[in-house]
C-alpha positions in Angstrom: 31.5 43.4 -143.0 29.2 40.7 -141.6 26.6 41.0 -138.9 28.7 39.2 -136.4 31.7 41.4 -137.0 29.6 44.6 -136.9 27.9 43.6 -133.6 31.2 42.6 -132.1 32.7 46.0 -133.1 29.7 47.9 -131.6 30.1 45.9 -128.4 33.8 46.6 -128.1 33.5 50.4 -128.8 30.6 50.8 -126.3 32.6 48.8 -123.7 35.5 51.2 -123.9 33.3 54.3 -124.1 31.6 53.1 -120.9 34.9 52.7 -119.1 36.0 56.2 -120.3 32.7 57.7 -119.1 33.1 56.0 -115.7 36.7 57.2 -115.3 35.6 60.7 -116.2 32.8 60.5 -113.5 35.5 59.4 -111.0 37.6 62.4 -111.9 34.7 64.7 -111.3 34.0 63.0 -108.0 37.6 63.6 -106.9 37.4 67.2 -107.9 39.9 66.7 -110.7 38.9 68.4 -113.9 35.6 69.5 -112.4 35.8 72.8 -114.3 36.2 71.1 -117.6 33.1 68.9 -117.2 31.1 71.7 -115.7 31.9 73.8 -118.8 30.5 71.0 -120.9 27.5 70.8 -118.6 28.3 67.2 -117.6 27.5 66.2 -114.0 28.6 63.0 -112.2 25.1 61.6 -112.7 25.2 62.3 -116.5 28.6 60.5 -116.8 27.4 57.6 -114.7 24.2 57.2 -116.8 26.3 57.4 -120.0 28.5 54.6 -118.7 25.5 52.4 -117.7 23.9 52.9 -121.1 27.2 52.0 -122.9 27.6 48.9 -120.8 24.0 47.8 -121.6 24.5 48.4 -125.3 27.8 46.4 -125.1 26.1 43.4 -123.4 23.2 43.4 -125.8 25.5 43.6 -128.8 27.7 40.8 -127.6 24.7 38.5 -126.7 23.2 39.1 -130.1 26.5 38.4 -131.8 26.8 35.2 -129.8 23.3 34.1 -130.8 24.0 34.9 -134.4 27.1 32.9 -134.4 25.3 29.9 -132.8 22.7 30.2 -135.6 25.3 30.0 -138.3 26.9 26.8 -137.0 24.0 24.4 -137.8 23.8 25.9 -141.3 27.5 25.2 -141.9 27.1 21.7 -140.6 24.1 21.0 -142.8 25.8 22.2 -146.0 28.8 20.0 -145.1 26.6 17.0 -144.5 24.8 17.7 -147.9 28.2 17.8 -149.7 29.3 14.6 -148.1 26.0 12.9 -149.0 26.3 14.1 -152.6 29.8 12.6 -152.9 
């Protein structure tokens, strides 16, 4: 598994985890399943902070994967140019 694929996978997982945490925080805010989250000692603030952290990790992973992909493009072009020059 390459770096690009791994970073993209991390970005995708944290994106969905962030939305799940945000939805759970909304349920607690609407007093739906409040007892469940209080039993786990999860407040609205904790769920919101978790969603923000997940979204930040998602953005960082996607930006790094994009930068890594842009770095690979010139390498591929240079090896193609070398092959053409050698022929």
